[in-house]
Structures are given as C-alpha cells and as structure tokens.
N, C-alpha and C positions, 0 to 999 in steps of 0.2 A: 212150516217149511223153515228149516235150519239157515244160518248164514251162509254155511259151505254149500247147502243144496240151491240157495238163492243166486250166489255168485256164480256158480257152475251154470246153472240155468240161463242168467243174463249173458255170460260169456258167447253161449252158442245161440241163443234168440237174436241178439243184437249184433252177432258175429263182430264183438268189439271187446278189447281189453282196456279201453279208456275210461278212467275215472275222473270226472270233474270235481275240482277243488272249489268248494263255494266259500271264498275268503275275501268277503266284501269290505272294502275300505270306503267310508262314506266321502272321503275326499277325492275318490277316484270315480266315483259313480257318475254316469251321465246325467247331465243336467235335466233331462225329462224324466227322472225318478226322484231327483234331490228333494223336491218340493212336495212329494206325497207324504201322508202322514206315517206309513211304515216303508221307507225308501229300500231298505235292505232286503225285506221280503219281497216286495214287488220286483226289485231287480233279480232277485233269486228265482222268483217264479216264472219271469220271462225266459231267463238262461235255462231253466228246467224243461218248461214247455217247448223249448226249440231245439233241445239236445237229448230228450228222453229216448228216442229210439237210436241212438248213436254210442251209447254207454253201457258200462256194465256196472257202475256204481257212482254215488255222490259223495264227497266227503267235506262236510262243513268242518273249519277249524274254529274250535270253540272261543279261542281269544279275540277273534274279530268281532264277536257278538258280545261277550262279555266285557271287553275293553270299550265298547261303544254303547253300552248300557241297552243291549238289543238281545237280551236272553229270549224274550218272549218272541222276537222274530225268528230266532233260532227255532224254537219249538214249532212255530207256524211253518216255517220251512219243511220241516222233517214231516210234520203232520201233512203237508201238501204232497210231498212224494208219496209217503204212505197211501193216501187216499186216492190220487189220481195216477200213479204208476207204481201199484204195489209190487210188481216183479223187480223194481230195481232197489238193492239195497243201499244204506245209508250206513256211512263210516262217521262215527264222531271222533274227530281228531281232538284228543285232549292230554295224550301223553302221561296219564295218571301214573304215580307210584308213590305208595305210602304204606305205613304199618297196616295190618289186619283189619282193625275197627274202622280206621278212617277210610281204607280201602272199600270197605263194605259201602260205606256211604257214597262214594266215588261210584260204584258198581250201581248203586241204585238210582243216582244222578243219570247216569248214561242210558241205563236200560229202563227204568221206570218212569223217570220225569221226562226224558226226551225220547224214549222209546227207538234209541239207535239199534241198527241191526249188528254193528261191530264197533269196537272203541280200540284206540291206541292206547298202549300202557308202556311205562318204563320199568324194565327188570332190574335196576340197580339194587332194590332191596330185597330180590330174591323170591322165592316161591310164596311165601306167605303174603306178600303184597299183591300177588298176582291171582291167588285162589279165589278171592271173592267174585272175580270175573270170570275166571274158568269155570266156577260153579253153574254159571248160567249157559249150559250146554248147547242151547239152540242159538246162541249169540256167537259173534266172532271175537277173538282177543288177538290183537295185532301188536307184536313184541317189537320195540325197537331193537336192532341187531346192528347194523351198519348204516348209519345215517348219512345224509347227503350233504350236510354242512361242512365248510372248509375245516374247521377245527375238531371235527370228530374223532380224528385219529389220536388226540391227545390221551384219550382213554382207551377207545375202541382198538386201537392198535398195540396197546401193551401186550407183551408176551408172558404168559403163564403156563408153566408144564408143556413148552414147545408150540403153545397155541396162542392166538390172539384173543383177546377179551371178545371180539364180536364172533369168533369161532366156538369159544365155550358157550357164548348165548344161543347159537344155533343148535348145537349139542344138547344142551340142556332143554330148549324148546322141543326137540325131535324126541328124546329119550324119557324126560321126566315131566314136562310140564303138559303134554298134548294128551293127557289122559282121556279128554272128552271130544278129541279130534277136532277142535275148535281154535287151534292155534296158528296164526300167520306170523309172518316176519316182516319187517320194515327193512328194505335193502334200496340205499340211494343209486339212483340212475348214474351218479357224478363217479362212480367206483365200479366199473363193470368187471375188473379182475376179480375183486371181492364177490362181486355178484355171482361169478362162475364157481368160486371156491364154496360158497354157501349154497348153490344149487347142488353141487356134487355132495355135500354133506346132508341135504334135504331134499332128495330128487322129487318128491310129489308134493311138498308143502306149499301152498300159494303164498307170493310174497307182494306186498304193497310196495310199489316203486315210485317214489317222489322224484323231483330233480330233473324231469324232462321239461324242456322248454324253456322258461327264462332262467333256470340254473344251469342249463347247459348240457343236461345228460344227452347222450347218444342213443338214439333208438334203435339203430342197427345191432349195436353192441349189447344193448338190454335183452333184446329178442335171443340173439345168438348164445347170450351168456346166461339168461335166466328164464327162458321158456321152458316148460316141462317138455316131456318128449313128444306129447301130442300137440304141441303148439300154443297151450294156453299156460295156465299157472300163474299169471302175473295181473295185477291192478295196477296199471301205469296211470299215475296221476299228473294233471296239468291244471294249474290254478289260473295263474296270470296271464299265461299265454292264450288261454280261451276265455275268460270272463272280462277281459279288457282288451278284446280283440278289435273292438271299436269305441268310441266315446259319444256316439251320437245316438239318435233315435233308433237307428239300425244296429244296436249293440247285440240284440239276441240273434239276429240272422248272422251277424259276424261271429258269435259264439258258436252257431251251429256249424259254420263253414270251417272254422278253426278245429272243431271237435272231429269233424267228418275228414278233414285233411289228415289229422292226426292218426285218426283209425286207419285210413287208407294206407298211410305209410307204415304202421304197424303190421297190418296184414298183408302187405307185400313181403315183408320180412319173414312173417309167420310161414308163408308159403314156402320160401327158400328153407327155413328150420326144418318143416316137417319132410321135405322131399329129401 
C-alpha cells in the first residue's frame, strides 16, 4: 500500500485528520518513565497505544532523537507502529534538502534505515534535490511550502513574477514535481489566508498542517480554508498539546483525551464544511 493509499484509509477508518507529533524532550518526560533504560521509546509507546484509534498518522521529529543520542529509540518507535498499528502511516519530519548524491543518502536514511512512510523535505535547492525522494513512488514526499514559524515570511512572502515564493512552490509541486502522485505540502495553521490560496491552487493535494495547539493555529479556519471538497485532505499535527497534556503517570490517558478532543473539534467543523 502506498503512503497516499494508507493516509486516505486512515482518514476514513479512524474518522480522523489528527496527526500526533512524537517530539519527546527528556527534560519534559514524566518522572515515571525517566528512569527507564529507553525512556523516549517507552514514553512514545504508551502515547501510541493510547491514541492509535484516534489518529491518521504519527510524525516523529528527527531532531528530538538525534539531539538526545536516541536514534535507536526513533527506529524502535517506528518499528513499533508498523508492527502493532500497520494501518497508521509514519511521517519522518527531517526537512531534508541537499544536492542529488547527498539527497539520495538522506532518502535511504528515511525510507531504508527508518522505514518511514513519508518524509518532509525542503525545496530550496529545486527538483534535483527532491528527485531521490520522489523516486520512491510508494512513499510520501511532503514539501515545505508555507511554514508556521513567525519569520517564515522573510523568504516565503517574497514576490517574483507577481506570485509569492510559497505560491511558486505550490505550482511547481502541482505541475512539475508530482510525477508519481506522492507529493504533499506543508502549510502552517498559523497562516489560514495563505492556506486558502494554496488550496485553490492545489484543490486535491493533501496538506500537512502544523501549528495547531501550542502554536495557536485556529482549527475552524484550517478546515474552512484547507479541507478538500469532501472534508478531508488534511493531516493536522499537534505535538506538545497532546504528548505533554499531563506530566504524571496518567500521561498516556491524558494524551488520548487531548487527541480525542482535537479530533472531535475538527470533525464538527468538517460537518459544516461538507454541508
């Protein structure tokens, strides 16, 4: 099953557009797991078990593992999802972007070493830096377009040929890069007007939408401006708002409650969107 098939199936089977970001900071983990030999993996496993019937995807951010000497715990986390919840896709958030031969190795890292279903990439170097990822036609390639961070506009809002840079990225993704129909775009929830513009340019392309929760993105506006005509088309990520919902031994149950609450909120707005 390709990533696109997998994410569409997960949207429907779990009735969910929620993606849980697995971004564990050792300093923020509950005391009940910090003493364990593999605290990050054990924390992730508990969150995954508690939320697997509520999500459409998981998104581990690689920096939280590489920066804490926990690469093996990242691999264990992805393996655990594939083995126990094979219908839920895993997005490896690495934002890679480099010249062809190096990009080839980054693609091997994401898809061969970690067995991720999809990966985030930076398009700044153009098509030849994306090609090694795109060639994995069964995997998803999620291209940074309009990101959620406050200073993203320094480059992404620059105008060239009467279009912003982020509009150029969306058009290239739609017309040139998506030769294997495995391209998605990253559009931040913190910029709902831009989300609407890009949805108009790419009416059917799935979007990964960070910025809901701790970053303050508005769920109602995300659905109104970003959902496809059938009320799906979005992978709405929340990390800190879910995994740190509680800092006691009840952290997994609290994560499940936060995930379910976000799913319910999203689905209420989806009903209005489709009607």
